[in-house]
C-alpha positions in Angstrom: 6.7 11.2 42.6 10.0 10.5 40.8 10.2 9.0 37.3 11.5 5.7 38.7 8.6 5.6 41.2 6.1 6.4 38.4 7.6 3.7 36.1 7.6 1.0 38.8 4.1 1.9 40.0 2.7 1.9 36.5 4.4 -1.4 35.6 3.3 -3.2 38.8 -0.3 -2.0 38.3 -0.4 -3.2 34.7 1.3 -6.5 35.6 -1.2 -7.1 38.4 -4.2 -6.2 36.1 -3.1 -8.3 33.1 -2.0 -11.1 35.5 -0.1 -13.1 32.9 0.9 -15.7 35.5 -2.6 -16.2 36.6 -3.7 -16.6 33.0 -1.1 -19.2 32.2 -3.5 -22.2 32.9 -6.1 -20.7 30.5 -3.5 -20.1 27.8 -2.1 -23.5 28.2 -5.5 -25.2 28.0 -6.5 -23.1 24.9 -3.3 -23.9 23.1 -2.7 -27.5 24.1 -3.4 -28.8 20.6 -0.9 -26.3 19.1 2.6 -27.0 18.0 5.4 -25.3 19.9 6.1 -22.9 17.1 2.4 -22.0 16.7 2.2 -21.4 20.5 5.2 -19.1 20.3 3.8 -17.1 17.4 0.5 -16.8 19.3 2.3 -15.5 22.4 4.0 -12.8 20.2 0.6 -11.8 18.7 -0.9 -11.4 22.1 2.0 -9.4 23.4 1.9 -7.1 20.4 -1.8 -6.6 20.8 -1.3 -5.7 24.5 1.4 -3.1 23.6 -0.7 -1.5 20.8 -3.9 -1.2 22.8 -2.3 0.2 25.9 -0.1 2.7 23.9 -3.2 3.8 22.0 -5.2 4.6 25.2 -2.1 6.1 26.9 -1.8 8.7 24.2 -5.4 9.2 23.0 -7.3 8.4 26.2 -7.3 11.9 27.6 -8.6 13.3 24.3 -11.4 10.8 24.4 -12.3 12.0 27.9 -12.3 15.6 26.8 -14.6 14.7 23.9 -17.2 13.3 26.2 -16.7 15.9 28.9 -15.5 13.5 31.6 -13.2 14.9 34.3 -10.0 13.1 35.1 -11.0 12.8 38.8 -14.3 11.2 37.8 -12.5 8.7 35.5 -10.0 7.9 38.3 -12.8 7.1 40.7 -14.6 5.0 38.2 -11.4 3.2 37.2 -10.6 2.7 40.8 -13.9 1.0 41.5 -13.4 -1.3 38.5 -9.9 -2.2 39.7 -11.2 -2.9 43.1 -13.9 -5.3 41.9 -11.4 -7.1 39.7 -8.9 -7.3 42.5 -11.6 -8.6 44.9 -12.5 -11.4 42.4 -8.8 -12.3 42.2 -8.3 -12.2 46.0 -11.4 -14.4 46.6 -10.4 -16.9 44.0 -13.4 -16.2 41.7 -11.2 -15.0 38.9 -9.7 -18.3 37.9 -13.1 -20.1 38.3 -14.8 -17.6 35.9 -12.3 -18.2 33.1 -11.3 -21.8 33.8 -13.3 -23.2 30.9 -11.5 -21.8 27.9 -12.5 -23.0 24.5 -9.9 -25.4 23.0 -8.5 -24.2 19.8 -8.2 -27.0 17.1 -5.7 -26.5 14.4 -4.8 -30.0 13.2 -6.0 -31.6 10.0 -8.7 -34.2 9.7 -7.9 -37.1 7.5 -11.5 -38.3 7.4 -12.8 -35.0 5.9 -9.7 -34.3 3.8 -8.9 -31.1 5.7 -5.3 -30.2 5.6 -3.5 -29.1 8.8 -2.7 -25.4 8.9 0.8 -24.0 8.8 2.4 -22.6 12.0 1.7 -19.0 11.1 -1.8 -19.7 9.8 -2.6 -21.8 12.9 -1.4 -19.0 15.2 -3.5 -16.4 13.4 -6.6 -18.6 13.6 -6.0 -19.2 17.3 -5.5 -15.5 17.9 -8.8 -14.7 16.2 -10.5 -17.1 18.6 -8.5 -16.0 21.7 -8.5 -12.3 21.1 -12.0 -12.2 22.7 -12.3 -13.0 25.5 -8.7 -14.0 26.4 -6.6 -11.1 25.0 -9.5 -8.7 25.5 -11.1 -8.1 27.9 -9.5 -10.8 30.2 -6.0 -9.6 29.9 -6.4 -6.1 28.5 -9.8 -5.0 29.9 -11.5 -1.9 31.3 -9.3 -1.8 34.4 -6.1 -2.0 32.3 -7.3 0.7 29.9 -8.5 2.9 32.8 -5.0 2.6 34.3 -3.3 3.6 31.1 -5.5 6.7 30.8 -5.0 7.6 34.5 -1.2 7.2 34.3 -1.1 9.2 31.1 -2.4 12.2 33.1 0.3 11.7 35.7 3.0 11.3 33.0 1.8 14.6 31.3 2.6 16.5 34.5 6.2 15.1 34.4 6.9 16.3 30.9 8.5 14.4 28.0 10.4 12.0 30.4 7.2 11.1 32.1 5.8 10.0 28.7 8.9 8.1 28.0 8.7 6.3 31.4 5.0 5.5 30.7 5.7 4.0 27.3 8.7 2.1 28.8 6.4 0.6 31.5 3.9 -0.5 28.8 6.5 -2.2 26.7 8.1 -3.8 29.8 4.7 -5.2 30.7 4.1 -6.5 27.2 7.6 -8.1 27.3 6.7 -9.7 30.6 3.4 -11.0 29.0 5.4 -12.5 26.1 8.0 -14.2 28.3 5.3 -15.6 30.6 3.2 -17.0 27.7 6.3 -18.4 26.0 7.1 -20.4 29.1 3.5 -21.2 30.1 3.9 -24.9 30.2 7.1 -24.7 32.4 5.5 -22.1 34.7 2.4 -24.3 35.1 4.5 -27.2 36.2 6.7 -25.2 38.5 3.9 -23.4 40.4 1.3 -26.1 40.1 -2.4 -25.4 40.7 -2.0 -24.3 44.3 0.9 -22.0 43.4 -1.2 -20.3 40.6 -4.1 -19.7 43.0 -1.7 -18.1 45.6 -0.1 -15.8 43.0 -3.5 -14.7 41.7 -4.8 -14.0 45.2 -1.7 -12.0 46.2 -1.9 -9.9 43.0 -5.6 -9.4 43.8 -4.8 -8.0 47.2 -2.2 -5.7 45.8 -4.7 -4.5 43.1 -7.4 -3.8 45.8 -4.9 -1.7 47.7 -3.9 0.2 44.6 -7.5 0.9 43.6 -8.4 2.2 47.1 -5.4 4.6 46.9 -6.5 5.9 43.5 -10.0 6.6 44.9 -8.7 8.3 48.1 -6.3 10.5 46.0 -9.1 11.5 43.6 -11.6 12.3 46.4 -8.9 14.4 48.1 -8.5 16.4 44.8 -12.2 16.9 44.4 -12.7 18.0 48.1 -9.7 20.3 48.0 -7.6 18.2 50.4 -10.4 17.4 52.9 -8.6 14.0 53.3 -5.3 14.1 55.0 -2.4 14.6 52.5 -0.5 11.7 54.2 -3.4 9.4 53.3 -3.9 10.8 49.8 -0.3 10.8 48.8 1.6 8.4 51.1 5.4 8.2 51.1 5.9 11.4 49.2 8.7 13.7 50.3 8.3 17.4 50.7 9.9 17.9 47.3 7.6 16.8 44.5 8.9 15.9 41.1 6.0 16.7 38.7 
């Protein structure tokens, strides 16, 4: 696997898992009472949170596994199963229905009670405190996303320093994509519409299911010492491997 292939694969997997486009309706509903500036600040907070959590597990995840005595192959299989279940929910349409009733965040003042409206920054912080669970975590950055970061960290380690650089670049590219998507959440919702959002989520779910199956097949192949055909465990790889 080349660095470019690793970067693209890591980015696509993270993007499919976080699914910022599929989460646009939830974000729009939860921030409908917010001002434009507060919504922008909230988008930035969520993107920063995404980058920090993924980077933390990308670098420290392997150490955590060693502490608990968990092999990388076992973690890959467990992570693959989680990814498959999440992808199946997305492909079946259960994903949007599960999180379709997001709690509305109220930040305006109340003249009757004398409560003053919050400033843009304070309003965004209050909203983030309410949305960090379950929207930012674990809906966007959940067990599947964290598992992917740990799994890809092992792949990156075999590629040396440039593999690590490519992994961090994929994380920050994904976080930037999350930021851009949330910033234009209202526009994206209008362009795609309800039907379009459902289609996007289901397609990403299908891709996620396929990626998870590939992770499981590759891990079982390693455990069974290539009992599975190499062409199935590592498809599209040339005879020259870039590790």
